[in-house]
Backbone bond lengths (Angstrom), bond angles and torsions (degrees), N, CA, C in turn:
res aa  C-N    CA-C-N  psi(-1)  N-CA   C-N-CA  omega(-1)  CA-C   N-CA-C  phi
1 X - - - 1.453 - - 1.562 108.29 -
2 X 1.255 117.74 134.68 1.513 121.02 -176.94 1.549 108.51 -84.43
3 X 1.328 112.94 166.51 1.442 122.65 -177.93 1.502 113.00 -64.08
4 X 1.330 117.61 -40.01 1.537 119.69 175.72 1.490 112.15 -61.43
5 X 1.323 117.97 -38.09 1.460 120.11 -177.44 1.577 108.74 -68.45
6 X 1.392 111.53 -43.28 1.495 116.11 179.48 1.578 109.72 -59.87
7 X 1.298 115.59 -41.57 1.501 115.48 179.65 1.419 111.82 -67.30
8 X 1.340 120.94 -41.16 1.431 122.39 175.66 1.557 114.32 -57.50
9 X 1.348 115.81 -42.78 1.441 120.51 174.39 1.485 112.79 -62.51
10 X 1.306 115.41 -42.58 1.463 122.64 -179.99 1.501 109.43 -62.28
11 X 1.283 116.41 -44.69 1.487 120.82 -178.07 1.548 111.63 -56.73
12 X 1.286 115.35 -31.48 1.498 121.77 -176.33 1.556 110.37 -79.44
13 X 1.399 115.53 -15.24 1.451 118.64 -175.56 1.477 115.34 -77.85
14 X 1.332 114.73 136.93 1.488 120.30 173.65 1.470 115.05 -66.88
15 X 1.325 116.96 -14.54 1.417 123.59 176.92 1.564 114.93 -60.73
16 X 1.376 116.21 -22.93 1.427 121.40 179.44 1.501 114.22 -83.33
17 X 1.307 117.65 -7.71 1.482 120.67 -175.39 1.570 111.68 -50.70
18 X 1.364 119.68 -44.50 1.463 117.00 -179.13 1.553 112.59 -62.18
19 X 1.329 117.71 -31.32 1.430 122.32 176.99 1.544 111.51 -67.55
20 X 1.410 112.69 -35.91 1.522 113.65 177.78 1.491 110.57 -63.71
21 X 1.298 118.50 -28.91 1.511 121.17 176.33 1.508 114.49 -60.69
22 X 1.331 115.09 -29.36 1.419 120.55 179.76 1.503 112.55 -66.08
23 X 1.317 118.93 -31.77 1.410 123.51 -177.18 1.525 112.21 -97.38
24 X 1.277 119.17 -8.77 1.476 125.24 -178.11 1.508 112.10 -52.67
25 X 1.330 117.14 -45.44 1.496 118.02 179.26 1.589 112.32 -57.44
26 X 1.229 113.78 -34.45 1.541 119.92 178.94 1.428 109.79 -71.53
27 X 1.352 121.32 -45.53 1.453 124.43 176.25 1.507 110.99 -57.69
28 X 1.346 116.58 -46.96 1.432 120.40 -179.10 1.573 111.40 -65.69
29 X 1.341 117.04 -44.07 1.430 119.68 175.49 1.560 109.92 -59.82
30 X 1.288 120.56 -45.58 1.481 120.90 174.85 1.427 115.34 -56.32
31 X 1.347 115.08 -43.21 1.512 119.11 178.65 1.502 112.73 -65.05
32 X 1.317 114.25 -46.54 1.521 117.62 -174.57 1.531 111.90 -73.01
33 X 1.318 117.33 -32.75 1.469 119.60 -171.54 1.485 112.57 -113.17
34 X 1.330 117.69 1.10 1.488 123.79 -174.97 1.525 113.38 53.04
35 X 1.342 112.09 42.22 1.494 118.66 179.33 1.529 108.83 -96.46
36 X 1.311 114.98 -176.05 1.498 120.78 -172.99 1.529 110.97 -128.01
37 X 1.286 119.33 36.67 1.459 122.61 -174.66 1.566 111.98 -66.16
38 X 1.331 118.39 -39.53 1.430 119.01 174.42 1.496 112.22 -63.23
39 X 1.295 116.16 -45.46 1.463 120.76 178.88 1.540 109.55 -60.89
40 X 1.284 117.10 -40.85 1.445 125.93 177.23 1.524 109.61 -55.62
41 X 1.341 115.74 -51.72 1.446 122.02 178.99 1.467 112.91 -57.95
42 X 1.321 113.77 -46.79 1.501 119.57 173.83 1.513 115.00 -54.03
43 X 1.362 113.05 -46.83 1.448 118.22 -179.49 1.583 109.76 -64.72
44 X 1.273 115.35 -37.84 1.492 118.46 178.94 1.562 109.00 -58.82
45 X 1.342 115.33 -49.84 1.459 118.18 -175.96 1.579 110.72 -70.13
46 X 1.296 117.90 -33.23 1.398 124.86 179.34 1.617 107.99 -67.18
47 X 1.218 114.23 -23.15 1.560 120.45 179.44 1.521 111.93 -99.60
48 X 1.312 116.19 15.30 1.420 121.20 176.12 1.570 112.83 66.29
49 X 1.327 117.39 25.41 1.403 123.84 179.37 1.579 113.73 85.87
50 X 1.351 113.73 8.01 1.450 115.86 -179.22 1.520 108.60 -88.81
51 X 1.269 119.25 112.35 1.408 126.21 -178.27 1.540 114.48 -62.58
52 X 1.303 115.18 -39.14 1.495 119.57 177.66 1.503 112.43 -65.40
53 X 1.321 115.55 -43.44 1.479 121.44 177.58 1.523 108.43 -62.90
54 X 1.392 117.31 -46.43 1.461 118.85 -177.38 1.553 109.29 -62.87
55 X 1.301 117.28 -36.68 1.455 120.31 177.52 1.518 111.84 -62.48
56 X 1.324 117.26 -41.32 1.421 121.64 174.42 1.560 113.55 -60.07
57 X 1.319 114.37 -45.79 1.432 121.75 177.38 1.507 113.89 -55.92
58 X 1.388 114.51 -34.83 1.432 119.33 -176.47 1.522 110.61 -101.26
59 X 1.338 118.23 9.02 1.502 122.69 -179.87 1.539 111.55 56.68
60 X 1.313 115.83 40.93 1.471 120.54 178.28 1.513 108.92 -115.27
61 X 1.306 112.37 158.85 1.476 118.45 170.31 1.465 107.81 -72.10
62 X 1.334 119.74 149.38 1.428 125.75 -177.06 1.506 108.46 -55.84
63 X 1.355 118.75 -44.18 1.462 121.88 -178.02 1.481 112.49 -62.14
64 X 1.295 117.50 -35.44 1.544 123.83 175.57 1.566 105.97 -61.86
65 X 1.321 117.22 -43.19 1.427 119.08 -175.37 1.528 111.04 -68.26
66 X 1.372 112.43 -39.44 1.490 116.11 177.61 1.497 112.26 -66.90
67 X 1.319 117.94 -35.87 1.467 121.73 174.70 1.573 111.59 -59.29
68 X 1.357 112.54 -48.69 1.479 118.99 -179.56 1.559 109.17 -60.66
69 X 1.337 116.61 -44.05 1.480 118.89 -179.91 1.522 110.17 -62.21
70 X 1.332 118.15 -39.20 1.484 120.40 177.76 1.482 107.10 -63.14
71 X 1.303 119.07 -42.74 1.504 121.99 -177.91 1.482 109.61 -62.53
72 X 1.350 118.31 -40.00 1.450 123.66 178.14 1.499 110.80 -60.81
73 X 1.318 117.57 -43.93 1.425 123.80 179.13 1.523 111.40 -65.39
74 X 1.323 117.54 -39.15 1.457 119.96 179.05 1.556 111.67 -67.57
75 X 1.342 115.06 -43.43 1.479 121.33 -179.74 1.506 112.14 -65.85
76 X 1.291 118.51 -39.65 1.444 123.39 -178.96 1.538 114.79 -87.57
77 X 1.293 115.70 -25.85 1.411 121.09 -176.30 1.565 111.67 75.63
78 X 1.359 116.22 18.38 1.420 121.12 -170.77 1.562 110.02 -116.27
79 X 1.341 119.17 149.73 1.481 120.98 175.39 1.506 109.12 -94.04
80 X 1.371 115.57 114.53 1.401 119.02 -178.31 1.469 116.10 -69.08
81 X 1.328 117.72 -9.95 1.530 119.90 179.16 1.530 108.39 -86.28
82 X 1.327 121.08 -9.17 1.446 120.53 178.51 1.547 107.65 -82.14
83 X 1.287 119.39 121.37 1.469 121.37 -178.88 1.470 116.63 -57.87
84 X 1.339 117.29 -31.44 1.471 121.37 178.85 1.488 108.40 -73.17
85 X 1.278 121.02 -35.39 1.488 124.86 174.74 1.495 108.27 -65.77
86 X 1.364 118.64 -47.50 1.398 118.22 179.78 1.529 113.91 -60.33
87 X 1.298 118.05 -38.65 1.419 120.20 174.72 1.528 111.90 -62.30
88 X 1.389 118.90 -43.66 1.410 121.88 178.41 1.521 110.67 -60.81
89 X 1.300 116.69 -42.87 1.465 119.83 -179.50 1.549 110.77 -67.49
90 X 1.339 116.23 -35.26 1.536 116.26 177.67 1.461 107.65 -67.20
91 X 1.311 118.76 -36.68 1.497 118.30 176.06 1.547 112.19 -66.70
92 X 1.329 116.28 -33.90 1.453 118.16 174.25 1.481 112.88 -66.26
93 X 1.350 118.85 -36.53 1.428 120.57 175.25 1.511 113.07 -68.70
94 X 1.296 115.41 -30.09 1.424 120.93 175.21 1.511 111.98 -62.21
95 X 1.265 118.01 -35.87 1.461 123.44 176.06 1.546 110.30 -67.30
96 X 1.290 117.55 -31.97 1.456 120.22 176.59 1.521 110.15 -70.45
97 X 1.308 115.46 -38.00 1.491 116.74 178.63 1.539 111.12 -61.31
98 X 1.288 113.34 -41.19 1.509 120.80 177.24 1.532 110.02 -56.40
99 X 1.370 113.42 -49.64 1.481 118.35 177.05 1.507 112.66 -62.23
100 X 1.328 118.49 -44.87 1.396 120.96 179.17 1.522 114.17 -61.10
101 X 1.315 115.81 -39.20 1.480 118.60 176.41 1.486 110.86 -69.76
102 X 1.303 119.16 -31.96 1.519 121.94 178.10 1.485 108.42 -66.32
103 X 1.362 114.76 -48.10 1.454 121.69 -178.85 1.538 111.09 -57.90
104 X 1.358 113.22 -44.75 1.526 113.66 -179.20 1.533 109.35 -66.60
105 X 1.348 118.86 -33.62 1.492 117.35 -179.50 1.502 111.58 -66.36
106 X 1.336 113.35 -34.62 1.530 118.00 -177.28 1.504 110.91 -79.20
107 X 1.324 118.99 -28.77 1.448 124.35 -174.16 1.505 110.64 -131.72
108 X 1.343 116.05 76.21 1.501 119.20 -176.96 1.531 112.32 -66.14
């Protein structure tokens, strides 16, 4: 079984629900303030944790990226530099992908 398939199966699992709660404050903040904190977190992980590269991917100044990352830490109460926290947040983002795919299937 390949990694992509494992992640797809994991995304469907209810076992990830507690991880989804970790990113809920970001989802709510984005919805209420039309911000991009979830997208920012995804860009950070897609950049291997490199804030400068994530800023480039999002066409942001590095200081703007650092401000957003600080905001994410305040909202979640988590340290993004802790690898275990990073894994937990990535699993939380995976639950969002599951929800987004479900929403798209229901509302084409």
